[in-house]
N, C-alpha and C positions, 0 to 999 in steps of 0.2 A: 287252227294253229295249235301245236302241241309240242311236247317233248316225248320221244319214244325210246324204249329200251327193250332188250330181249336177250335171252340166253337159251341155246339149244345144245344139249349134250350129244356127243357122238354115240354114246352107249344108250340105247333106248330104254334100258333097264335102270338107268340112273336118273331119278326124278329131280326136277328143279326145285330148289328150296324157295317157297313163296316169299319168305321174309327177305331174301336177297333181292328179288324183283321190287319189293316194296321199298327197300333202302335205295335202290337205284332211282326209283321214281321220286322219292323224298329229296334226293340230292338236287333235283331240278324242278322242285315245286313251283318256282317262279315262272317257268315256261307255261304252266297250266294251273293257275290257282282255282279255276272254276270246277274242275272235275278230275277224277282219277279212274282208270280202268285197268284191270288185270285179267290175264288169261294164263293159267298154269295148269297144264295137263301132261303128266308123265315127264318126259325129257324136254318139254317145250315150255318156256315161260316168256310172256310178252307183257309189256306194261306201257302206260301212257299217262301224261298229265295234259289236261285240255284247257286252252284259252278259247272260249266260245265266240266264234265270229260268224259262221254260217250254220243255219239250222240249230239255233240256240237250244231248243228243247229236245230235239231228236237225234243229234249227231254224236251221241256217246260212242266211245270206242272201248275195246276192240269191236269191230264189225265183221259179221259173218255173211257168207253167201247163202243161197236158199237152203241147201242141204247141209250147211255148216261144215263142209269139207275144207273150206278155206277161210282164213281169218287175217285181218289186216290191222296194223297200227300205222298211223299216218301223221306226218307233220308238214304243214304248208297250206297252200290254197291253189285250187285248180280253177282258172278263170273261165274255161270253156266247158265246165262240167254240165251245164244245162243242155248244151248241144249234144254232148256225148250221151247224156242220160236219155234224151229223146231217141237217139239211134239205138241204144241198148234196149229200151222199152219196146221199140218196134221189132226187135229181134227176139222178143219173148222173155227178157229178164224182168224179174219182179223186185221192186225196191221197198224196203221197210222204213227208210228215212229220206229226208230231203238233202242229205249232205253230199259234198263232193267226194268224201272218203269212200262211200259205198260205190260211187261211180267208178272209181279206180279199181275196186275189187272185181266188179262185174266185167270191166274191160279186160282185166287179167284173165278171167275165165275164158274169154274169146281169143285173146292174143298172147297169153303167157307174158314173159318178161318184155316182149315187144310192145306192150301197152304204153310204155313210157313215151314212145314216139308220137302218140296222139295227144299228149298232155301239154297244155299251155299253162304255165304257172311256176310256182316255187314249191319244191317238195323233197322230202326224204321219207321213204316208207319201207315197211317190212311186211311180207306176206308169207305165212306158213301154209303150205299145201299138204294136207294130211294124206291125200291120195298118192302123191309122189314122194312124200317125206322130203320136201324141198323148201328151203328158205330163200326167198328172193329179196334182195336189198337194192334200192335204187335211189339215185340222187339227181336233182334237176340239172339242166344243161350248164348252168353257170356256177353252181355251188352256192346258191342263195341260202339254202337250208343245209345244215351240217349233218354228217353221219360218221361216227367213229366205229371201227371194227377191230375186234381181237379174235384171233383164231389159234387153235392148237390141237394136239391129239385129243383133248377133252371135248372139243366142239367149237362153237362160234358164239360170240357175244357182240352186241352193238348198242349204241346209245347216241342221242342227239348231242350230248355233252361229255367231255372227257371226265368231268367230276363224277358223273354217274357210274362210269366203269370203275373209277377209283373207289367209290362207295361200295360197289359190289365185289371189291377185291380182284378185279379182272384186268387191271392196267399193268401189272408187274411193277418192279421197282427199278430196273436198270434204265438209265438215261441213254438216249441215242445221241452221242456227242457229235456225229456228223450233222444231225438235224439242228443241234444247238449251235454249231458253228455256222450253219446256213442262216440261222436266226440272227446271229451277231453281224452277219454280212448284210442281210436283207431287212431285218426288223420284224420278220415273221417266219414261220416254219412252212416251207413249201410242201404241198401234198405230193405223194401220199404219206410223207413222214409226219410223225408227231414227236414230242420230246421224249416219249417212252418207246423203247425198242419193241415192246409187245403189242403196241396199238398202232393201227394205220388209219388214215382218212380215206374213205371211198372218194375217188376223184369225181369232180363234176362231169355230168354227161356219161356216167358209167352205171352199169348194173352188175351186181355180184350175186351169183347163184351158188348155193351150198347144199350139199347132201352129205349125210353121214358117210365117212370114209373117203370122201372125194377131195377134201381140202378146199374146195371152192374154186370158181372160175369167174374172172372179171371180163366184161365186154364193154367197149366204148360204143355208145349208140348215137353220139352227136359230137360235132366239132365246129369250131368257129368257121363260118362260111367265107373263106378267102378266095375260093376258086370260082365264085359266081361272077358272070359278066354283068356289067353295069351299063344301062342306057341312061345317060345323064340328062335326058330331055326333061325339062320342068322339074328338076330335082328339088328345089325348095318347097314347092307345093306338095310333092309326094312325101317329103320328110314331115311336113306339118300334118298331113292327113294320117300318116303312120303313127306319129306321136300321139295325136288325139285318140286314135283307135287303141293304142296301148294304155293310155291313161284311163279311158273309159272301161277297159277290161279290168284294170286294177282297182276300180271303184266298186266292184261287186262285193257287197257286204251287207249283213243284217244289223250292223252297228255303225255309228257315225265314223267318218274318216277325217283325220287332221293331216297336216303337211309340215315338213321341215323346210324352211326358207332361209337360205344363207345370204341371199342377195346376189349370188353368182348366177351365171347364165343357165346352168342345168336345172337347179331347183326353181329358178324363176320361170323357165319354160314349162315345167310340170305344173306349177301353181296357176300360171296363166291358162294352161290347157284345161285344168279343172274348172276354172271360171268360165272359159269359153263354152264348156259343155253344160253350163248351168248349175254346177255343183258349188254350193257355198262352203268352201273349205276354210277351216280355222288354221291359220299359219302361225308357226313359232320360229323365232330367230334368236341367235346368240349375240350377246354383247360382252366383250372381254374387259376385264379390269387388270390392274397391276401394271408393272413396267412393260413398256413396248406395246401396249394395247392399242394405241391409236392407229398403228399401221395395219392392223387386222380388222378394223371395224367396218362392217358392211351393213349396219342397221339402216343407214340412210337409203341405200338401194332397196332394201327389203320394204321400207316404208313407202317408197315411191311406187313399187309394184302393187303393194296392198291397197294403196289409195286408188290407183288406176282401175283396179278390178273390184273394188269394194270388198276386199277380203279382210276379215278380222285378223289382227296381228298381235301376238304376245311376245315381248322381248324377255329373254331369260338371261340374267346376268351371271357370268362365269368369272369368279375370282380365283387366283392361283393358290387357294388354300387346299392343296392336293393331299396334304397329310391325312385329312379325315376320310378321304375317298380312295386313296391309292390301293390299299389292300382289297377293298371291295371290287374295284375295277379289275385288278390283276386276277383275282379269283374268278370273276365273271368271265374273263377272256379264255379260261381253260388252259391255254398254252402261253409261253413267253411271247409277248406281243408288244412291239415298241412304236406303234403309230401314235403320235402325240395328239391326234384328234380324239383320243379316248376320253379325255376330261370333258370337252364340250359335248361329245356324244352322250356321255353318262348323265350330265346335268340336264341336257335337253330332253333325253328320254324320260328322266324322272319327272320333269315338269309336264310333258305331254301326257304321260301315263296317269296323271292325277284326274284327267277328264276323258281320256280316249283309250281305246284298245288298238287302234290301227292308225298308221300315219304313212303318207307317201314321202319319198325323198327323190333327189336328183342324182343319186348314185348311178354310175355307169356312163354318164355323159362324156367324161374325159376319154374313156376307152372307145366309145362309139364314134366320137367326132374329132379325136386327136388333140386333146387339150393339155397334155403334159409337155414340158420343155424337152424331155428325153425323146419324144416322138420326132420332133424336128431335128434333134441332135443325131439320131440314128441315120436319118436321111442325109444330113450335112456330113456326117462321118463317112458315108459311102462316097460322097463327092470328094471329100478331102483325101480319101484313099487313092484317088486317081491322079493326084498331084505327083510330080517327080519325087522319087525317094529322097534325094539330097535336100530338096526344099522342106519335106516333112521332117527330116532329121534335124535340120536347122531350127525349125519352129519348135520342135519338141524340146531341144536343149535350151532354147531361149526362154520358153515359158517356165522351165524349171528354176530359172534365176529370179522370177518375180517374187517379191516379198508378200507375205500374207497381210491383208488389210488389218489395220489396228482395231477396227471396229468388230472384227470377228465375223465378217460376212462370208458367203459361200461362193461369190462370183469367181474369184481367182482359182479356187479349188475346182470349180466346174470347168473352167478353161483348161486347167492342167489335165484333168481327166480326159477331156475331148482330144487334145493334141497329142497326149502321150499314149492313147489307145490306138497307136499306129499299126495298120496292117491286120488288126484283129478281125475275126469273123463276127457276124452280128451278135451271137450269144455272148461272146467275151466282151465286145464293145458295150453291149447293153449292161452287163454286170459292172463294168468300169464306171458307167454313168450313175448307177443307183446304189453301189455298195456304201455302207456306213463305215466300213473299215476294210482296206485291201488285204490280200492274203498275208503279206509279211507283217502288217500291223496286228492282224488277228493272232497269228502264230506267236508273236511276242507277248500277247496277253496271257497265254497259258503257261502253267507250271510245266517243267520239262517232261515229266512222265505223261501228262495228258497231251502235250504237244506232239509227242512221238506216236500217239494213238489216233490222231486226227489227220485225215488226208487233206482237209481244207478245200476239197473240190466238189462237195456235195451240191452246192448251188450251181456251179458251172456245169456239172454233169446233167443236172435236171434241165437247165435251160437249153443245153445243146441237144438233149434227147427230144425236147418239145419242138425245137426248130427243125430237126431232121424229120420228125413225125409229120410236120406240116408241109414237107417238101422244100425246106430251106428258103422260106419267103424273105424277100428283101424289101426295102423301101418302107412306106407307111404301113402297108399290110403286115409286114413282119413286126414292126414296132407295136401295132395294136394287138397282134396275136400274143406277143409276150405278156402284155398286161392282162389280157383276158384270161390266159391260162395260169397266171401266177398272182400278180398283185391284186387284181380285182377279187378273185375267189378267196385267196388265203390271207389277205390283209383287210381290204375295205369291207367286203361282204361278211367276213367272219367277225370283224369288230362290230359292225352294225347289228348283226343278229344277236351276238352275245350280250351286248350292252343294253339293247332295247328289251330283249326278252328277260333280262335280269329284273326289269321293272314291269314285266307282263305286258309289254307293248309289241305289237306286230308291225314290222317295217316292211313296206312294199316298195318295189323298185321298178317302175314302169319303163325306165330306160334300159333295164336288163331283162328284156323280153325277147324270146328267140324269133318271133315273127317280125318285130321291129328291127332287130339286129340283122336278120336275113335280108330285109329289104333295104336297109340304110347303109350298112357297112360297105357294100360295093360302091355306093354313091360317094361315101367319104373318101375312099381310096382313089376314086376317080377325080373328085373335086380338089383334093390336095390340101395343103396347109398354106397359111399366109403369115408373113412377118408383120403385117399391119394389124391383123385382128385374129384373136384366138377362135378356134372352131368356126371357120367361115361358113361352112355349110349349115350348121345349126343357126348361126346368126341370120343367114339369108332366109331361113325358114320361119323363124319366130321373132326376128327383130321388130316386125310390125306390131308385136304384142307387148314390147318392152319400151323402156325409155331411152333417150339418147345417153343418159348417164351410164347405162349398162354398157353401151358401146365403148365408152372411154375408160371404164373401170379396169384396173389391173387384176390379173388372176391372183387370188389370195389363198384359196383352199380353205377347208374346214379345220383349221388348226389355230392354236393360240401362239403367242410370242414365246415359244419354248426356250430358245437360246437365252433370252433375257431373264425368263423366270428361273432357269437353272442357276443363273449368276446371282439372283437376288432372293425372291420369295421362297424358292425351293432349295436354296443352297444348303441349309442346315440338314435337311432330310437327305439330299444327295450325298453329302460328305459323310453322314452317319452310316448310310446303307453301303457305301463303298469304302469304308474305313479299312485300314490295314488289319485291325483286329477281326472285323467281320470277314474279310477276304481270307485271312489266315485260317479261320474256322472252316470255311468252305473248302479250301485246299485246291481250288481250280485255277485261280488267276494270280498273276504276279503283282503283288501290291505296289511295287515301285513303278511298274508300267502304268497301272491305273492312276496312281498319284500324279504321274507326269501328265496324263490326259486331263485330270482335274485342274492341275496348275495352269496348263495352257488355256483351258476354257475360261476359268475364273479370272485369269489375268488379261483375257481378251487377246492373247497372242494368236490363238487359232480357235475356230469354231468347231468344237468337238461334241455338239449336242447329239448327233446321231448315235455314236457309239456309247456315250455316257447314258443316254436315255435307255438304250438297249441293256446295258449292264445293270442299271437301276431296276428295270422291269424284271430281268432274269433273277436278280437277287431276291426280290420280293416273291416272285413265283416259286422259286426253290424253297423258300421258307414255308409257303402255304401248301405246296403239293408234294414236297419230298421230305423236308425235315420234320413236319408234324403229321404227315399222312398216316402214320401207323396208329395214331391215337385219336385223331379228331378230324371230322369234316366240318368245315366252316361255311355257313350260309349267310347271305344278306337278303333282307327283304326291303326293297325300295330304299336302299341306302343305309338302313339301320342294321348294325352288325348283330347277328344272333349266332351263338355257338351251339351246336348240337352234337352230343356224343354219338358216335357211330362205330359199331363193331366192323372190323375189316376181316373178311374171311377169305383165305387163299384157296384156290382150287388145288386139289391133289395133283 
């Protein structure tokens, strides 16, 4: 597990400055506190920071092939590397290390960029091929590991984190306001966009091949398997066996492995599987404090599971004292990111990292087994669309007259979104369900000059393109596809990677395994959803390993009571960051409109937590990455703030 960086100039006579590669590596030292490796030769510069997980003594990078004509820097873990290594050895390859990284390089020698199709795991890597003057960048199928890319007439640069490109003066300064608008709508920036115009994310399941003068070409090598036929015979047993196989693969490590345990079905299934496999995992769970905390408490469920399987359990208390951590969290996330699970993820990662380098989580279960309300909503919306148009029109007008609940809940708002998304195609209906602020509300946020410059359709265009690319899927398959291609990669996995690696902790996600998904996803779409029980296929498979209390527990998600915290414990910070004076200095947003949102939320007239949290996170991100970027790069080490002066050098 590492952080990787690189820069290749288009002009072979223009040497890479070694100090620039060093600065880029230093900006993400947290990703690899155990070791650093650099390769700078002429117009090529590669670097890495290493967190030692496999082949602790011998896996130093960069790694070369036998004749040193090819070199790799690699971030991630390949779980089938031993099988691949045996095949490669039989074909005459010679290995200098026991690492999975070297396996990837030798596989590239045989298969070129197509080597990615043999890899099982999470990865982002770069291979420079001297013989062909080719840089190959690749990212795993689901986007578990990140990779940012900047290109121009000067050449190509890449990094595991955006802050590394910023430290090397390679990110540019211009904001991509279409991407920012998509963030305010979704709470994250959908790939391939980033908040900077000059930087893109390599999409999950893609390879990028660059040669001097070519500009580079991107190829998709994998997509979510919606077209596979499903034989539902004995589905629960098959799911259980596939789950155990994926968990066993993700336990490959030369260091001890811990686990996140929320008490929910997904993480409980993973922890129970590790115990079933005979692995004594130390589990960690979160307990919230402050206003509204009781409704989010799952510690009783976590304790039940831990007692049943004899798993050691540590409870991590999370209080809403976010002021001390907010800047560190926002900086770690690289991009504006408004998922309110960031605070518990930050605190939990910090606690686990005190004793472990690796932890398993249940991330990906909702996408694989249909666990979100919106999955059922999209299916119900298709059926609703078959009602006679006069009936739908009447229901749409009627729901518009419903008053908002005084308590500030979201149930009425969800009902309005459902009934008023009449006649929309699945991408538009999906966006109506998940948007933090609709198109008109977002446009009202912007100052007039900026409003005229933003189309407001970036997220809509992205979702529609993905839907058409997949053959316009409908029903549960279409709903799961949307989440795999957007929310899972750009929100959940991005947040998990950045916040855990900020504490030098590797997160592994066995439910986000392409062999598991390939076998189970067709079963999920065939099994369908249930109004009586969430994720019925998963429960049928692993319910025998859990308690009856798990069957009765409502879905809570890995989030704190954000709406209540914003009204109470975080109110002062929220009002200060979104004050008229601060917004006036930024010059982007209309202070009167933002004040109205604040008033509605704080008075409990309407629940505005989604857009307010997004505005708060953007304001802090802008201060760290834009307003101070020219003079200082700020770093945090395990939650303690450390400022380090860094020169920013612009490319000619």
